[in-house]
SEFIZA-3560 file (N, C-alpha, C; in Angstrom, 3 decimals):
REM SEFIZA-3560
<numar><xx>-31.331</xx><yy>78.917</yy><zz>41.431</zz><atom>N</atom></numar>
<numar><xx>-30.301</xx><yy>79.846</yy><zz>41.015</zz><atom>CA</atom></numar>
<numar><xx>-30.289</xx><yy>81.025</yy><zz>41.988</zz><atom>C</atom></numar>
<numar><xx>-29.125</xx><yy>81.389</yy><zz>42.398</zz><atom>N</atom></numar>
<numar><xx>-28.971</xx><yy>82.536</yy><zz>43.293</zz><atom>CA</atom></numar>
<numar><xx>-28.640</xx><yy>83.757</yy><zz>42.452</zz><atom>C</atom></numar>
<numar><xx>-29.314</xx><yy>84.862</yy><zz>42.738</zz><atom>N</atom></numar>
<numar><xx>-29.031</xx><yy>86.090</yy><zz>41.993</zz><atom>CA</atom></numar>
<numar><xx>-29.000</xx><yy>87.267</yy><zz>42.956</zz><atom>C</atom></numar>
<numar><xx>-28.349</xx><yy>88.311</yy><zz>42.505</zz><atom>N</atom></numar>
<numar><xx>-28.245</xx><yy>89.528</yy><zz>43.313</zz><atom>CA</atom></numar>
<numar><xx>-29.536</xx><yy>90.334</yy><zz>43.209</zz><atom>C</atom></numar>
<numar><xx>-30.030</xx><yy>90.799</yy><zz>44.333</zz><atom>N</atom></numar>
<numar><xx>-31.230</xx><yy>91.623</yy><zz>44.371</zz><atom>CA</atom></numar>
<numar><xx>-30.903</xx><yy>93.094</yy><zz>44.146</zz><atom>C</atom></numar>
<numar><xx>-29.655</xx><yy>93.460</yy><zz>44.401</zz><atom>N</atom></numar>
<numar><xx>-29.244</xx><yy>94.855</yy><zz>44.309</zz><atom>CA</atom></numar>
<numar><xx>-28.002</xx><yy>94.968</yy><zz>43.429</zz><atom>C</atom></numar>
<numar><xx>-27.689</xx><yy>96.170</yy><zz>43.035</zz><atom>N</atom></numar>
<numar><xx>-26.433</xx><yy>96.449</yy><zz>42.351</zz><atom>CA</atom></numar>
<numar><xx>-25.390</xx><yy>96.630</yy><zz>43.448</zz><atom>C</atom></numar>
<numar><xx>-24.603</xx><yy>95.609</yy><zz>43.666</zz><atom>N</atom></numar>
<numar><xx>-23.655</xx><yy>95.615</yy><zz>44.784</zz><atom>CA</atom></numar>
<numar><xx>-22.637</xx><yy>96.738</yy><zz>44.660</zz><atom>C</atom></numar>
<numar><xx>-22.104</xx><yy>96.949</yy><zz>43.481</zz><atom>N</atom></numar>
<numar><xx>-21.106</xx><yy>98.006</yy><zz>43.301</zz><atom>CA</atom></numar>
<numar><xx>-21.708</xx><yy>99.376</yy><zz>43.603</zz><atom>C</atom></numar>
<numar><xx>-22.929</xx><yy>99.590</yy><zz>43.183</zz><atom>N</atom></numar>
<numar><xx>-23.606</xx><yy>100.861</yy><zz>43.456</zz><atom>CA</atom></numar>
<numar><xx>-23.802</xx><yy>101.039</yy><zz>44.963</zz><atom>C</atom></numar>
<numar><xx>-24.195</xx><yy>99.974</yy><zz>45.635</zz><atom>N</atom></numar>
<numar><xx>-24.403</xx><yy>100.025</yy><zz>47.083</zz><atom>CA</atom></numar>
<numar><xx>-23.085</xx><yy>100.266</yy><zz>47.816</zz><atom>C</atom></numar>
<numar><xx>-22.016</xx><yy>99.586</yy><zz>47.389</zz><atom>N</atom></numar>
<numar><xx>-20.709</xx><yy>99.800</yy><zz>48.001</zz><atom>CA</atom></numar>
<numar><xx>-20.259</xx><yy>101.246</yy><zz>47.818</zz><atom>C</atom></numar>
<numar><xx>-20.443</xx><yy>101.775</yy><zz>46.623</zz><atom>N</atom></numar>
<numar><xx>-20.059</xx><yy>103.159</yy><zz>46.338</zz><atom>CA</atom></numar>
<numar><xx>-20.841</xx><yy>104.130</yy><zz>47.215</zz><atom>C</atom></numar>
<numar><xx>-22.129</xx><yy>103.855</yy><zz>47.396</zz><atom>N</atom></numar>
<numar><xx>-22.949</xx><yy>104.748</yy><zz>48.232</zz><atom>CA</atom></numar>
<numar><xx>-22.508</xx><yy>104.732</yy><zz>49.693</zz><atom>C</atom></numar>
<numar><xx>-21.815</xx><yy>103.669</yy><zz>50.101</zz><atom>N</atom></numar>
<numar><xx>-21.312</xx><yy>103.567</yy><zz>51.470</zz><atom>CA</atom></numar>
<numar><xx>-19.857</xx><yy>104.035</yy><zz>51.582</zz><atom>C</atom></numar>
<numar><xx>-19.329</xx><yy>104.615</yy><zz>50.497</zz><atom>N</atom></numar>
<numar><xx>-17.976</xx><yy>105.155</yy><zz>50.534</zz><atom>CA</atom></numar>
<numar><xx>-16.884</xx><yy>104.208</yy><zz>50.064</zz><atom>C</atom></numar>
<numar><xx>-17.269</xx><yy>103.071</yy><zz>49.514</zz><atom>N</atom></numar>
<numar><xx>-16.303</xx><yy>102.088</yy><zz>49.033</zz><atom>CA</atom></numar>
<numar><xx>-16.213</xx><yy>102.127</yy><zz>47.510</zz><atom>C</atom></numar>
<numar><xx>-15.419</xx><yy>103.039</yy><zz>47.002</zz><atom>N</atom></numar>
<numar><xx>-15.217</xx><yy>103.120</yy><zz>45.556</zz><atom>CA</atom></numar>
<numar><xx>-14.364</xx><yy>101.942</yy><zz>45.106</zz><atom>C</atom></numar>
<numar><xx>-14.386</xx><yy>101.674</yy><zz>43.800</zz><atom>N</atom></numar>
<numar><xx>-13.573</xx><yy>100.613</yy><zz>43.209</zz><atom>CA</atom></numar>
<numar><xx>-12.105</xx><yy>100.827</yy><zz>43.583</zz><atom>C</atom></numar>
<numar><xx>-11.652</xx><yy>102.071</yy><zz>43.490</zz><atom>N</atom></numar>
<numar><xx>-10.260</xx><yy>102.408</yy><zz>43.804</zz><atom>CA</atom></numar>
<numar><xx>-9.946</xx><yy>102.130</yy><zz>45.270</zz><atom>C</atom></numar>
<numar><xx>-10.821</xx><yy>102.542</yy><zz>46.167</zz><atom>N</atom></numar>
<numar><xx>-10.591</xx><yy>102.313</yy><zz>47.599</zz><atom>CA</atom></numar>
<numar><xx>-10.557</xx><yy>100.828</yy><zz>47.919</zz><atom>C</atom></numar>
<numar><xx>-11.485</xx><yy>100.067</yy><zz>47.343</zz><atom>N</atom></numar>
<numar><xx>-11.554</xx><yy>98.635</yy><zz>47.600</zz><atom>CA</atom></numar>
<numar><xx>-10.261</xx><yy>97.954</yy><zz>47.172</zz><atom>C</atom></numar>
<numar><xx>-9.754</xx><yy>98.330</yy><zz>45.999</zz><atom>N</atom></numar>
<numar><xx>-8.503</xx><yy>97.739</yy><zz>45.520</zz><atom>CA</atom></numar>
<numar><xx>-7.311</xx><yy>98.209</yy><zz>46.343</zz><atom>C</atom></numar>
<numar><xx>-7.257</xx><yy>99.500</yy><zz>46.631</zz><atom>N</atom></numar>
<numar><xx>-6.127</xx><yy>100.070</yy><zz>47.367</zz><atom>CA</atom></numar>
<numar><xx>-6.004</xx><yy>99.460</yy><zz>48.759</zz><atom>C</atom></numar>
<numar><xx>-7.139</xx><yy>99.317</yy><zz>49.449</zz><atom>N</atom></numar>
<numar><xx>-7.139</xx><yy>98.776</yy><zz>50.802</zz><atom>CA</atom></numar>
<numar><xx>-7.225</xx><yy>97.248</yy><zz>50.822</zz><atom>C</atom></numar>
<numar><xx>-7.268</xx><yy>96.646</yy><zz>49.629</zz><atom>N</atom></numar>
<numar><xx>-7.319</xx><yy>95.182</yy><zz>49.477</zz><atom>CA</atom></numar>
<numar><xx>-8.487</xx><yy>94.569</yy><zz>50.244</zz><atom>C</atom></numar>
<numar><xx>-9.642</xx><yy>95.221</yy><zz>50.149</zz><atom>N</atom></numar>
<numar><xx>-10.840</xx><yy>94.732</yy><zz>50.813</zz><atom>CA</atom></numar>
<numar><xx>-11.447</xx><yy>93.558</yy><zz>50.059</zz><atom>C</atom></numar>
<numar><xx>-11.410</xx><yy>93.638</yy><zz>48.735</zz><atom>N</atom></numar>
<numar><xx>-11.859</xx><yy>92.566</yy><zz>47.849</zz><atom>CA</atom></numar>
<numar><xx>-10.882</xx><yy>92.500</yy><zz>46.678</zz><atom>C</atom></numar>
<numar><xx>-10.696</xx><yy>91.316</yy><zz>46.126</zz><atom>N</atom></numar>
<numar><xx>-9.766</xx><yy>91.177</yy><zz>45.001</zz><atom>CA</atom></numar>
<numar><xx>-10.381</xx><yy>91.737</yy><zz>43.721</zz><atom>C</atom></numar>
<numar><xx>-9.530</xx><yy>92.031</yy><zz>42.761</zz><atom>N</atom></numar>
<numar><xx>-9.991</xx><yy>92.528</yy><zz>41.466</zz><atom>CA</atom></numar>
<numar><xx>-10.901</xx><yy>91.500</yy><zz>40.800</zz><atom>C</atom></numar>
<numar><xx>-10.564</xx><yy>90.216</yy><zz>40.917</zz><atom>N</atom></numar>
<numar><xx>-11.391</xx><yy>89.161</yy><zz>40.327</zz><atom>CA</atom></numar>
<numar><xx>-12.758</xx><yy>89.099</yy><zz>40.993</zz><atom>C</atom></numar>
<numar><xx>-12.790</xx><yy>89.269</yy><zz>42.291</zz><atom>N</atom></numar>
<numar><xx>-14.065</xx><yy>89.280</yy><zz>43.009</zz><atom>CA</atom></numar>
<numar><xx>-14.926</xx><yy>90.443</yy><zz>42.546</zz><atom>C</atom></numar>
<numar><xx>-14.330</xx><yy>91.601</yy><zz>42.386</zz><atom>N</atom></numar>
<numar><xx>-15.075</xx><yy>92.767</yy><zz>41.901</zz><atom>CA</atom></numar>
<numar><xx>-15.642</xx><yy>92.506</yy><zz>40.510</zz><atom>C</atom></numar>
<numar><xx>-14.870</xx><yy>91.860</yy><zz>39.659</zz><atom>N</atom></numar>
<numar><xx>-15.355</xx><yy>91.514</yy><zz>38.313</zz><atom>CA</atom></numar>
<numar><xx>-16.515</xx><yy>90.531</yy><zz>38.405</zz><atom>C</atom></numar>
<numar><xx>-16.386</xx><yy>89.528</yy><zz>39.262</zz><atom>N</atom></numar>
<numar><xx>-17.470</xx><yy>88.554</yy><zz>39.430</zz><atom>CA</atom></numar>
<numar><xx>-18.752</xx><yy>89.232</yy><zz>39.899</zz><atom>C</atom></numar>
<numar><xx>-18.626</xx><yy>90.154</yy><zz>40.831</zz><atom>N</atom></numar>
<numar><xx>-19.788</xx><yy>90.887</yy><zz>41.334</zz><atom>CA</atom></numar>
<numar><xx>-20.414</xx><yy>91.708</yy><zz>40.207</zz><atom>C</atom></numar>
<numar><xx>-19.582</xx><yy>92.423</yy><zz>39.464</zz><atom>N</atom></numar>
<numar><xx>-20.087</xx><yy>93.249</yy><zz>38.361</zz><atom>CA</atom></numar>
<numar><xx>-20.841</xx><yy>92.413</yy><zz>37.330</zz><atom>C</atom></numar>
<numar><xx>-20.335</xx><yy>91.193</yy><zz>37.085</zz><atom>N</atom></numar>
<numar><xx>-20.924</xx><yy>90.323</yy><zz>36.069</zz><atom>CA</atom></numar>
<numar><xx>-22.042</xx><yy>89.436</yy><zz>36.607</zz><atom>C</atom></numar>
<numar><xx>-22.349</xx><yy>89.568</yy><zz>37.897</zz><atom>N</atom></numar>
<numar><xx>-23.421</xx><yy>88.770</yy><zz>38.485</zz><atom>CA</atom></numar>
<numar><xx>-23.041</xx><yy>87.321</yy><zz>38.704</zz><atom>C</atom></numar>
<numar><xx>-21.752</xx><yy>87.032</yy><zz>38.732</zz><atom>N</atom></numar>
<numar><xx>-21.286</xx><yy>85.663</yy><zz>38.943</zz><atom>CA</atom></numar>
<numar><xx>-21.259</xx><yy>85.339</yy><zz>40.434</zz><atom>C</atom></numar>
<numar><xx>-21.058</xx><yy>84.066</yy><zz>40.722</zz><atom>N</atom></numar>
<numar><xx>-21.078</xx><yy>83.630</yy><zz>42.119</zz><atom>CA</atom></numar>
<numar><xx>-19.856</xx><yy>84.138</yy><zz>42.886</zz><atom>C</atom></numar>
<numar><xx>-20.054</xx><yy>84.257</yy><zz>44.189</zz><atom>N</atom></numar>
<numar><xx>-18.990</xx><yy>84.692</yy><zz>45.096</zz><atom>CA</atom></numar>
<numar><xx>-18.978</xx><yy>83.733</yy><zz>46.284</zz><atom>C</atom></numar>
<numar><xx>-17.923</xx><yy>83.775</yy><zz>47.049</zz><atom>N</atom></numar>
<numar><xx>-17.828</xx><yy>82.904</yy><zz>48.220</zz><atom>CA</atom></numar>
<numar><xx>-18.633</xx><yy>83.480</yy><zz>49.381</zz><atom>C</atom></numar>
<numar><xx>-18.887</xx><yy>82.634</yy><zz>50.369</zz><atom>N</atom></numar>
<numar><xx>-19.570</xx><yy>83.111</yy><zz>51.567</zz><atom>CA</atom></numar>
<numar><xx>-18.719</xx><yy>84.130</yy><zz>52.308</zz><atom>C</atom></numar>
<numar><xx>-17.413</xx><yy>83.956</yy><zz>52.279</zz><atom>N</atom></numar>
<numar><xx>-16.512</xx><yy>84.924</yy><zz>52.904</zz><atom>CA</atom></numar>
<numar><xx>-16.674</xx><yy>86.298</yy><zz>52.250</zz><atom>C</atom></numar>
<numar><xx>-16.747</xx><yy>86.319</yy><zz>50.923</zz><atom>N</atom></numar>
<numar><xx>-16.944</xx><yy>87.579</yy><zz>50.199</zz><atom>CA</atom></numar>
<numar><xx>-18.307</xx><yy>88.176</yy><zz>50.512</zz><atom>C</atom></numar>
<numar><xx>-19.330</xx><yy>87.337</yy><zz>50.551</zz><atom>N</atom></numar>
<numar><xx>-20.668</xx><yy>87.812</yy><zz>50.884</zz><atom>CA</atom></numar>
<numar><xx>-20.675</xx><yy>88.420</yy><zz>52.289</zz><atom>C</atom></numar>
<numar><xx>-19.976</xx><yy>87.793</yy><zz>53.210</zz><atom>N</atom></numar>
<numar><xx>-19.857</xx><yy>88.324</yy><zz>54.566</zz><atom>CA</atom></numar>
<numar><xx>-19.220</xx><yy>89.721</yy><zz>54.547</zz><atom>C</atom></numar>
<numar><xx>-18.130</xx><yy>89.868</yy><zz>53.800</zz><atom>N</atom></numar>
<numar><xx>-17.454</xx><yy>91.170</yy><zz>53.706</zz><atom>CA</atom></numar>
<numar><xx>-18.388</xx><yy>92.228</yy><zz>53.117</zz><atom>C</atom></numar>
<numar><xx>-19.115</xx><yy>91.859</yy><zz>52.080</zz><atom>N</atom></numar>
<numar><xx>-20.042</xx><yy>92.804</yy><zz>51.446</zz><atom>CA</atom></numar>
<numar><xx>-21.134</xx><yy>93.209</yy><zz>52.436</zz><atom>C</atom></numar>
<numar><xx>-21.632</xx><yy>92.260</yy><zz>53.197</zz><atom>N</atom></numar>
<numar><xx>-22.646</xx><yy>92.570</yy><zz>54.216</zz><atom>CA</atom></numar>
<numar><xx>-22.094</xx><yy>93.561</yy><zz>55.243</zz><atom>C</atom></numar>
<numar><xx>-20.878</xx><yy>93.327</yy><zz>55.687</zz><atom>N</atom></numar>
<numar><xx>-20.268</xx><yy>94.225</yy><zz>56.676</zz><atom>CA</atom></numar>
<numar><xx>-20.026</xx><yy>95.616</yy><zz>56.092</zz><atom>C</atom></numar>
<numar><xx>-19.572</xx><yy>95.670</yy><zz>54.855</zz><atom>N</atom></numar>
<numar><xx>-19.278</xx><yy>96.955</yy><zz>54.220</zz><atom>CA</atom></numar>
<numar><xx>-20.547</xx><yy>97.755</yy><zz>53.934</zz><atom>C</atom></numar>
<numar><xx>-21.609</xx><yy>97.082</yy><zz>53.522</zz><atom>N</atom></numar>
<numar><xx>-22.844</xx><yy>97.778</yy><zz>53.154</zz><atom>CA</atom></numar>
<numar><xx>-23.818</xx><yy>97.905</yy><zz>54.323</zz><atom>C</atom></numar>
<numar><xx>-23.522</xx><yy>97.170</yy><zz>55.405</zz><atom>N</atom></numar>
<numar><xx>-24.413</xx><yy>97.121</yy><zz>56.567</zz><atom>CA</atom></numar>
<numar><xx>-25.790</xx><yy>96.564</yy><zz>56.191</zz><atom>C</atom></numar>
<numar><xx>-25.778</xx><yy>95.588</yy><zz>55.271</zz><atom>N</atom></numar>
<numar><xx>-26.995</xx><yy>94.906</yy><zz>54.850</zz><atom>CA</atom></numar>
<numar><xx>-26.933</xx><yy>93.450</yy><zz>55.280</zz><atom>C</atom></numar>
<numar><xx>-28.086</xx><yy>92.811</yy><zz>55.341</zz><atom>N</atom></numar>
<numar><xx>-28.171</xx><yy>91.387</yy><zz>55.630</zz><atom>CA</atom></numar>
<numar><xx>-28.127</xx><yy>90.601</yy><zz>54.321</zz><atom>C</atom></numar>
<numar><xx>-27.789</xx><yy>89.323</yy><zz>54.419</zz><atom>N</atom></numar>
<numar><xx>-27.690</xx><yy>88.461</yy><zz>53.236</zz><atom>CA</atom></numar>
<numar><xx>-28.964</xx><yy>88.540</yy><zz>52.395</zz><atom>C</atom></numar>
<numar><xx>-30.117</xx><yy>88.471</yy><zz>53.057</zz><atom>N</atom></numar>
<numar><xx>-31.383</xx><yy>88.468</yy><zz>52.329</zz><atom>CA</atom></numar>
<numar><xx>-31.674</xx><yy>89.799</yy><zz>51.628</zz><atom>C</atom></numar>
<numar><xx>-30.954</xx><yy>90.848</yy><zz>51.986</zz><atom>N</atom></numar>
<numar><xx>-31.081</xx><yy>92.131</yy><zz>51.291</zz><atom>CA</atom></numar>
<numar><xx>-30.270</xx><yy>92.131</yy><zz>49.994</zz><atom>C</atom></numar>
<numar><xx>-29.315</xx><yy>91.209</yy><zz>49.897</zz><atom>N</atom></numar>
<numar><xx>-28.366</xx><yy>91.216</yy><zz>48.790</zz><atom>CA</atom></numar>
<numar><xx>-28.646</xx><yy>90.134</yy><zz>47.752</zz><atom>C</atom></numar>
<numar><xx>-28.999</xx><yy>88.931</yy><zz>48.217</zz><atom>N</atom></numar>
<numar><xx>-29.234</xx><yy>87.830</yy><zz>47.279</zz><atom>CA</atom></numar>
<numar><xx>-30.603</xx><yy>87.204</yy><zz>47.504</zz><atom>C</atom></numar>
<numar><xx>-31.049</xx><yy>86.487</yy><zz>46.478</zz><atom>N</atom></numar>
<numar><xx>-32.282</xx><yy>85.718</yy><zz>46.576</zz><atom>CA</atom></numar>
<numar><xx>-32.135</xx><yy>84.452</yy><zz>45.747</zz><atom>C</atom></numar>
<numar><xx>-32.937</xx><yy>83.455</yy><zz>46.087</zz><atom>N</atom></numar>
<numar><xx>-32.928</xx><yy>82.197</yy><zz>45.359</zz><atom>CA</atom></numar>
<numar><xx>-34.170</xx><yy>82.148</yy><zz>44.472</zz><atom>C</atom></numar>
<numar><xx>-33.943</xx><yy>81.998</yy><zz>43.183</zz><atom>N</atom></numar>
<numar><xx>-35.025</xx><yy>81.860</yy><zz>42.214</zz><atom>CA</atom></numar>
<numar><xx>-34.794</xx><yy>80.529</yy><zz>41.499</zz><atom>C</atom></numar>
<numar><xx>-35.666</xx><yy>79.585</yy><zz>41.695</zz><atom>N</atom></numar>
<numar><xx>-35.498</xx><yy>78.274</yy><zz>41.069</zz><atom>CA</atom></numar>
<numar><xx>-35.771</xx><yy>78.351</yy><zz>39.571</zz><atom>C</atom></numar>
<numar><xx>-34.861</xx><yy>77.773</yy><zz>38.799</zz><atom>N</atom></numar>
<numar><xx>-35.088</xx><yy>77.650</yy><zz>37.353</zz><atom>CA</atom></numar>
<numar><xx>-36.091</xx><yy>76.523</yy><zz>37.134</zz><atom>C</atom></numar>
<numar><xx>-36.623</xx><yy>76.422</yy><zz>35.931</zz><atom>N</atom></numar>
<numar><xx>-37.559</xx><yy>75.333</yy><zz>35.636</zz><atom>CA</atom></numar>
<numar><xx>-36.905</xx><yy>73.980</yy><zz>35.870</zz><atom>C</atom></numar>
<numar><xx>-35.654</xx><yy>73.852</yy><zz>35.485</zz><atom>N</atom></numar>
<numar><xx>-34.919</xx><yy>72.603</yy><zz>35.669</zz><atom>CA</atom></numar>
<numar><xx>-34.765</xx><yy>72.293</yy><zz>37.161</zz><atom>C</atom></numar>
<numar><xx>-34.452</xx><yy>73.299</yy><zz>37.959</zz><atom>N</atom></numar>
<numar><xx>-34.304</xx><yy>73.099</yy><zz>39.402</zz><atom>CA</atom></numar>
<numar><xx>-35.644</xx><yy>72.746</yy><zz>40.044</zz><atom>C</atom></numar>
<numar><xx>-36.701</xx><yy>73.390</yy><zz>39.598</zz><atom>N</atom></numar>
<numar><xx>-38.028</xx><yy>73.086</yy><zz>40.133</zz><atom>CA</atom></numar>
<numar><xx>-38.376</xx><yy>71.624</yy><zz>39.881</zz><atom>C</atom></numar>
<numar><xx>-38.096</xx><yy>71.156</yy><zz>38.675</zz><atom>N</atom></numar>
<numar><xx>-38.389</xx><yy>69.779</yy><zz>38.303</zz><atom>CA</atom></numar>
<numar><xx>-37.535</xx><yy>68.798</yy><zz>39.107</zz><atom>C</atom></numar>
<numar><xx>-36.271</xx><yy>69.110</yy><zz>39.252</zz><atom>N</atom></numar>
<numar><xx>-35.340</xx><yy>68.207</yy><zz>39.918</zz><atom>CA</atom></numar>
<numar><xx>-35.566</xx><yy>68.120</yy><zz>41.428</zz><atom>C</atom></numar>
<numar><xx>-35.868</xx><yy>69.241</yy><zz>42.061</zz><atom>N</atom></numar>
<numar><xx>-35.928</xx><yy>69.297</yy><zz>43.515</zz><atom>CA</atom></numar>
<numar><xx>-37.331</xx><yy>69.375</yy><zz>44.100</zz><atom>C</atom></numar>
<numar><xx>-38.332</xx><yy>69.229</yy><zz>43.288</zz><atom>N</atom></numar>
<numar><xx>-39.715</xx><yy>69.284</yy><zz>43.811</zz><atom>CA</atom></numar>
<numar><xx>-40.238</xx><yy>67.917</yy><zz>44.118</zz><atom>C</atom></numar>
//
């Protein structure tokens, strides 16, 4: 299971990307912002944009934590 290591919205805000600015400049869609807020999956394209906006690397933003079911299936 992939999960966010950081609060993406908080990080975006700290870099000057408020919810209003993101929507106004059409940097990310409203649905994407909702998915991020709810910890749902995003596309690689969106992850790329978030990395560029926050100046962070992928490994700073997400991590893979195997569930018990995944451990059993893929071990």
